[in-house]
N, C-alpha and C positions, 0 to 999 in steps of 0.2 A: 569342621566337626568339634562338638566338645566333646573330649575325653575325661570323663570322670574316674577319680580315684575312689573304689569301692569294692568291698566284699560282697557287696549284695549284686545276684545277678540282674541284669536288665529284664523290664518287664516287655514281652513280645507287644508289638500294636495291635494285634487281635486280641490281647487279653487286657487292654485297658478300658476301664468301664466308664462310657461315655455321662457326661452331665445330665442326658437325659433318663440314665437307668438309675443314677444315685437319686434325681429327683424324685423317681418313682417310689425309691425306699423311703425318702422322705416324708412322702405324701403318706404312704403306709405306716410309717412308725411314729407321725405325729399324732394321730387321732387317739384320743385316750377313752374310746368307747368299747363296748363287748364286743362288738364286731373284731376291732384292731386286736384285742387281748386273745380271741380267739385265733385270728391270723398269726398273732406271735408264737402262740402255743403248738398251730400247725407247722410254723417255719422251724421251730426248734426239733419236732419229731424230725423233720425231713433232713435237718443238720446231724440228728443224731443217727439217724438211717444211712445217709448217704455217705457221709466225712466220719466215721466213727473214730480214727486216728487225730483227726483233728478236735473232735469232740473230747477225747481223753485228755489230749493237750490241755484245751481249755478247761476243762473241769479241774486239772490239777492246777493251773495259774489262778483261775478264778475259782478258788476256795471260799469255804465259809468263815475262814480267818480274815478274810476282806471285812470292812464295815458295809453296812449296809446299804448304803448311797453308792458305793464304788461298785460294789457287786451287783446290783440292778444294773449300773451303767454299764458293766463288762457284759452282762448277760444280752441286755439290749443291742449292743454294739454287733456281738460276736453273731448274733441272730441276723441284723441288717448286714452285715457285710456279707455273710453267705446268702442270704436273698438275694442281693444286688448281683452276686457272680451266677448264682443260679437262673435268674431271670436272665441277665446279659448272654451267658455262655450257654444254657440249656443242657443239649445232652452232650456238647464238646466239655463240660466240667467232670473232668475225671475224679475218682476217688483217692485221696491221698492217703499214703501208706504213713507208718511210723516214723519210717526214714526220711522222706520228703519232710515231713513236719520236723521231724529233728534238724535236717540240713537247714530248714529256713530260718531257725532259733539260731543256729551255729553261724550263719551267714549274717545275722543281725549282731551276733556277739562281737563276731569277727571285726565287722564293719564300726561298732562304738568303739572296740578297741583303738582302731586305725585312728580314728578322729580324736580319741583322747591321746595319742602318741604325737600328735600333730596340731602344735597350738595355733598354727596359722591357717588352718582349715576353719573355712567361716560355717560350712555345713555340718549339720547334725545328721544323723542315720535317719531320722525322721524326713527329713528334707530330700533325703535320695529316695525313698519311698513316695514322697508326694510328686517328685520329679517325674515318675512312671504313672502314678495314679492319682492325679491332682484333684479331681472331682470327689474320689472316693475319701482322700484324706483330709479335704475341706469339710466333708461329711461329719468325720470323726473328730476332728477339730472343734468344729463346731458345738458337737454335743457334749464333749469335756470341756470347754471353757463354760457353757452354760450350765453345766452341773456344780463346777468350782464356784461360780458366781452365785447361783442359787441356794448352794449348802455351803458357803465359805466358813460357818462356824463349826459345823458339825461333819465334814467330810475329812478323811484321812488323806492327806496329798500323798503320801507315801503309795497309799493302795490305789489312788489314781493311777500312780505312775507304773504300778504292777498291771493294771488292767491295759493302760494305753501299750504297754509293750506287748502284751499277748496279742494285742487287735493287729499290732504292728506285723507279728509272725503269722498272724491268720492271714492278713493281706499278701504278705510275699508269698506264702504257700500256695493259697488259691490262685494268685496270678501266675503261677507255675503250673497250675493242674489244669488250665485252658487249653486243650489240644488244637492242634493249628488245624488251620482249614485246608482241605485237599489242594494239593501243589504249591502250598505257601513256601517261600523262600526269605530267610530273614533278611532285615535291612541292614546295612553295615553297622548302625547305632544301636542295633539290638544284640551285637554280639559282646561277650564279656570282655571287658577292658582291665587292664591291671593299673 
């Protein structure tokens, strides 16, 4: 068994989005027609209603101080990630408290510091998130890379980094917000490791 050194709690197996769920959000958010825009608006309204603490966090991080391209990317990814969890977990997706969102942010910050302090560590914090949510992180990375390629001359890379980090926190928080199925017993690799 591989023991990872991380400040980020492992994502339980039942909360890991499968490729099929991520493919469904890709199809939903790749269309550029009026129906897709209406669906995105409705999804944003559900995110706001069902996850007010997460919405508050995202609104703070994805502020108007970001350039327009990064801000649009952030809004799209934030809604897409929520839709992925909502579609996959359904009623098992619990509403996050401010404390839970703050805990996800602090865990990511602690993990980033842990990795900065060990130059031998080959993994970044985003790699740790990708180990537990590979399909979802592939979706996020693909959209970030595509945005950077298509808007290379006019996008602020630092703003894209702010967006990326906010989405990592969202993924971590929502991963922990999925309630376990009845009778679920965690596997050994899902228990926190130091």
